[in-house]
Backbone as a chain_set.jsonl record, in Angstrom:
{"seq": "MYGCPYTYPLTSKNISITEEAYKALQREKGKDESFTEAILRLTRKRGKLADCFGGWKMTDQEQAAIEDDLTKGWRRAKELISHEVP", "coords": {"N": [[162.182, 44.224, 170.189], [161.467, 43.91, 166.78], [158.927, 44.204, 164.42], [157.715, 43.786, 161.17], [155.218, 45.747, 159.84], [153.996, 45.251, 157.436], [153.908, 42.675, 156.602], [152.386, 39.462, 156.231], [151.083, 36.372, 157.394], [152.076, 33.598, 155.484], [150.333, 30.977, 154.07], [150.152, 27.514, 153.311], [149.211, 24.541, 151.548], [149.541, 21.068, 151.383], [149.112, 18.9, 148.689], [148.116, 15.857, 147.15], [148.836, 14.559, 144.033], [148.583, 12.745, 140.952], [151.339, 11.465, 139.012], [150.849, 11.903, 136.324], [149.015, 14.051, 136.418], [150.674, 15.98, 137.571], [152.62, 16.318, 135.571], [150.988, 17.309, 133.539], [150.163, 19.754, 134.66], [152.638, 20.946, 134.878], [153.267, 21.278, 132.179], [151.395, 23.207, 131.49], [152.141, 25.341, 133.015], [153.627, 28.533, 133.039], [156.898, 29.782, 132.034], [158.119, 31.539, 133.943], [156.366, 31.242, 136.03], [154.796, 30.32, 139.044], [153.648, 27.181, 140.467], [151.371, 27.632, 141.977], [150.477, 30.093, 140.893], [149.923, 29.222, 138.304], [147.859, 27.347, 138.739], [145.883, 29.025, 139.821], [145.491, 30.759, 137.635], [144.571, 28.975, 135.647], [142.258, 27.957, 136.842], [140.761, 30.212, 137.206], [139.898, 30.872, 134.672], [138.008, 29.008, 134.157], [134.65, 28.579, 134.194], [131.342, 27.713, 135.241], [130.026, 25.042, 133.366], [127.465, 25.466, 132.45], [127.404, 28.204, 132.045], [128.221, 28.623, 129.479], [126.101, 28.228, 127.828], [124.144, 30.147, 127.535], [120.79, 30.879, 127.799], [119.978, 28.391, 128.694], [118.968, 26.613, 131.395], [120.797, 24.74, 133.115], [120.893, 21.858, 135.129], [122.733, 20.808, 138.065], [123.138, 18.087, 137.924], [122.84, 17.55, 135.181], [125.023, 19.005, 134.217], [127.136, 17.592, 135.423], [126.843, 15.097, 134.157], [127.37, 15.757, 131.466], [130.008, 16.737, 131.688], [131.224, 14.375, 132.548], [130.847, 12.71, 130.298], [132.351, 14.178, 128.422], [134.905, 13.999, 129.586], [135.364, 11.222, 129.461], [135.37, 10.948, 126.681], [137.62, 12.527, 125.928], [139.612, 11.101, 127.261], [139.512, 8.677, 125.911], [140.207, 9.554, 123.334], [142.849, 10.379, 123.809], [144.014, 7.919, 124.424], [143.785, 6.592, 121.96], [145.381, 8.241, 120.354], [147.855, 7.985, 121.649], [148.503, 5.373, 121.017], [148.971, 5.543, 118.352], [151.035, 7.346, 118.01], [154.456, 7.139, 118.259]], "CA": [[161.804, 43.331, 169.104], [160.94, 44.671, 165.659], [158.068, 43.458, 163.508], [157.342, 44.547, 159.978], [153.752, 45.824, 159.79], [153.494, 44.992, 156.083], [153.946, 41.248, 156.289], [151.259, 38.671, 156.681], [151.495, 34.962, 157.38], [151.816, 32.833, 154.266], [149.868, 29.626, 154.36], [150.248, 26.598, 152.179], [148.595, 23.232, 151.74], [150.122, 19.99, 150.589], [148.115, 18.076, 148.017], [148.654, 14.709, 146.428], [148.338, 14.41, 142.671], [149.282, 11.696, 140.224], [152.443, 11.912, 138.154], [150.232, 12.405, 135.093], [148.474, 15.377, 136.709], [151.817, 16.869, 137.785], [153.217, 16.629, 134.262], [150.037, 18.161, 132.822], [150.261, 21.082, 135.245], [153.952, 21.458, 134.526], [153.175, 21.724, 130.772], [150.555, 24.402, 131.444], [152.778, 26.393, 133.799], [154.514, 29.413, 132.303], [158.313, 29.676, 132.399], [158.382, 32.283, 135.171], [155.135, 31.162, 136.801], [154.792, 29.278, 140.069], [152.533, 26.255, 140.336], [150.205, 28.321, 142.545], [150.0, 31.059, 139.903], [149.357, 28.459, 137.185], [146.573, 26.798, 139.172], [144.925, 30.125, 139.919], [145.188, 31.227, 136.275], [143.769, 27.967, 134.961], [140.935, 27.808, 137.449], [140.031, 31.471, 137.023], [139.307, 30.838, 133.333], [136.95, 28.008, 134.084], [133.387, 28.859, 134.863], [130.451, 26.555, 135.167], [129.71, 24.663, 132.002], [126.176, 26.074, 132.123], [127.616, 29.581, 131.621], [128.488, 28.634, 128.04], [124.896, 27.897, 127.084], [123.167, 31.223, 127.527], [119.548, 30.79, 128.549], [119.673, 27.043, 129.136], [119.132, 26.445, 132.838], [121.304, 23.385, 133.303], [120.977, 21.41, 136.519], [124.045, 20.291, 138.435], [123.219, 16.702, 137.448], [123.091, 17.617, 133.741], [126.397, 19.447, 134.043], [128.013, 16.483, 135.795], [126.737, 14.076, 133.113], [128.072, 16.256, 130.277], [131.437, 16.742, 131.991], [131.654, 12.979, 132.58], [130.933, 12.27, 128.905], [133.492, 14.843, 127.793], [136.121, 13.422, 130.155], [135.533, 9.892, 128.86], [135.732, 11.137, 125.281], [139.006, 12.993, 125.846], [140.472, 10.0, 127.697], [139.552, 7.71, 124.796], [140.981, 10.167, 122.25], [144.265, 10.325, 124.205], [144.44, 6.524, 124.29], [143.944, 6.308, 120.541], [146.54, 8.984, 119.86], [149.091, 7.422, 122.225], [148.807, 4.133, 120.316], [149.384, 5.889, 116.992], [152.25, 8.153, 118.039], [155.507, 6.418, 119.013]], "C": [[161.126, 44.155, 168.022], [160.092, 43.755, 164.777], [157.682, 44.332, 162.34], [155.818, 44.565, 159.855], [153.163, 45.449, 158.429], [153.527, 43.521, 155.706], [152.68, 40.581, 156.804], [151.665, 37.214, 156.588], [151.122, 34.296, 156.048], [151.378, 31.435, 154.671], [150.034, 28.785, 153.119], [149.566, 25.294, 152.562], [149.352, 22.244, 150.873], [148.987, 19.194, 149.974], [148.824, 16.927, 147.328], [148.01, 14.657, 145.055], [149.141, 13.307, 141.993], [150.426, 12.304, 139.423], [151.905, 12.504, 136.86], [149.686, 13.816, 135.285], [149.595, 16.39, 136.905], [152.435, 17.292, 136.456], [152.306, 17.539, 133.443], [150.104, 19.59, 133.347], [151.595, 21.732, 134.887], [153.974, 21.976, 133.08], [152.406, 23.031, 130.661], [151.208, 25.609, 132.111], [153.704, 27.215, 132.913], [155.937, 29.324, 132.839], [158.616, 30.35, 133.736], [157.182, 32.277, 136.121], [155.261, 30.059, 137.844], [153.616, 28.33, 139.816], [151.252, 26.891, 140.884], [149.615, 29.285, 141.529], [149.34, 30.342, 138.728], [147.979, 27.904, 137.554], [145.523, 27.89, 139.242], [144.528, 30.642, 138.538], [144.261, 30.245, 135.565], [142.37, 27.841, 135.541], [140.11, 29.078, 137.338], [139.303, 31.486, 135.687], [138.059, 29.971, 133.296], [135.731, 28.436, 134.875], [132.563, 27.591, 134.883], [130.131, 26.285, 133.71], [128.405, 25.308, 131.548], [126.326, 27.511, 131.631], [127.833, 29.696, 130.116], [127.211, 28.5, 127.207], [123.784, 28.936, 127.194], [121.968, 30.966, 128.414], [119.206, 29.407, 129.061], [119.962, 26.931, 130.622], [119.505, 24.996, 133.119], [121.342, 23.051, 134.79], [122.4, 20.917, 136.798], [124.228, 18.861, 137.936], [123.489, 16.668, 135.936], [124.533, 18.021, 133.47], [127.37, 18.311, 134.333], [128.011, 15.397, 134.718], [127.499, 14.505, 131.857], [129.576, 16.251, 130.514], [132.002, 15.328, 132.008], [131.816, 12.437, 131.163], [132.132, 12.886, 128.193], [134.812, 14.262, 128.289], [136.399, 12.052, 129.559], [135.962, 10.0, 127.403], [137.173, 11.575, 125.109], [139.971, 11.888, 126.248], [140.627, 8.976, 126.564], [140.376, 8.263, 123.636], [142.477, 10.114, 122.556], [144.813, 8.91, 124.057], [144.698, 6.187, 122.826], [145.175, 6.994, 119.967], [147.821, 8.378, 120.378], [149.474, 6.112, 121.553], [149.328, 4.396, 118.909], [150.708, 6.632, 116.938], [153.291, 7.419, 118.862], [156.118, 7.239, 120.111]], "O": [[160.295, 45.011, 168.325], [160.516, 42.651, 164.434], [157.355, 45.505, 162.519], [155.194, 43.507, 159.773], [151.944, 45.342, 158.296], [153.195, 43.172, 154.573], [152.005, 41.088, 157.699], [152.518, 36.863, 155.771], [149.998, 34.424, 155.564], [152.0, 30.799, 155.522], [150.052, 29.303, 152.002], [149.372, 24.992, 153.74], [149.752, 22.565, 149.755], [148.017, 18.854, 150.65], [149.997, 17.03, 146.97], [146.787, 14.705, 144.93], [150.249, 12.981, 142.419], [150.465, 13.513, 139.192], [152.439, 13.492, 136.355], [149.867, 14.678, 134.425], [149.485, 17.531, 136.457], [152.733, 18.467, 136.241], [152.78, 18.429, 132.738], [150.103, 20.538, 132.561], [151.658, 22.933, 134.625], [154.615, 22.985, 132.787], [152.732, 23.873, 129.824], [150.871, 26.754, 131.811], [154.475, 26.661, 132.13], [156.161, 28.853, 133.954], [159.308, 29.77, 134.572], [157.008, 33.198, 136.918], [155.78, 28.982, 137.551], [152.707, 28.644, 139.047], [150.175, 26.706, 140.318], [148.403, 29.305, 141.317], [148.319, 30.798, 138.214], [147.042, 27.988, 136.761], [144.398, 27.705, 138.776], [143.356, 30.931, 138.299], [143.275, 30.651, 134.951], [141.404, 27.64, 134.804], [138.881, 29.02, 137.372], [138.214, 32.05, 135.577], [137.162, 30.194, 132.483], [135.797, 28.629, 136.089], [133.065, 26.512, 134.568], [129.985, 27.214, 132.917], [128.263, 25.659, 130.377], [125.478, 27.996, 130.882], [127.643, 30.771, 129.546], [127.26, 28.649, 125.986], [122.614, 28.625, 126.967], [122.099, 30.847, 129.632], [118.232, 29.255, 129.798], [121.097, 27.139, 131.051], [118.642, 24.144, 133.332], [121.773, 23.864, 135.607], [123.168, 20.647, 135.874], [125.334, 18.463, 137.569], [124.277, 15.847, 135.466], [125.191, 17.45, 132.6], [128.318, 18.092, 133.579], [129.061, 14.839, 134.4], [128.199, 13.693, 131.253], [130.34, 15.816, 129.652], [133.118, 15.096, 131.543], [132.81, 11.778, 130.861], [132.843, 12.206, 127.452], [135.736, 14.056, 127.502], [137.535, 11.75, 129.193], [136.813, 9.239, 126.941], [137.879, 11.059, 124.242], [141.035, 11.747, 125.646], [141.722, 8.481, 126.3], [141.154, 7.533, 123.022], [143.283, 9.836, 121.668], [145.947, 8.724, 123.616], [145.709, 5.569, 122.493], [145.921, 6.4, 119.188], [148.79, 8.262, 119.628], [150.655, 5.766, 121.519], [150.043, 3.571, 118.341], [151.425, 6.56, 115.94], [153.054, 7.105, 120.029], [157.006, 6.762, 120.818]]}, "num_chains": 1, "name": "protein.A"}
């Protein structure tokens, strides 16, 4: 029996995402990029929100509140745009 010493087991996980999330990821994915590569690239860019504010020592609760406000704002902006664009 022959085994290649340079291989390693590949693991994968199945995740459930909404159709909207899938389409968003598909838009972000490069032409020759796998979904895994796209996810890793996108998440590598993202640090903690507190990292953007220099010396401000933001608590996790403050960060969560700001992210929540930003998410609501972007969701509302998308709703307004979708009603204006046919």
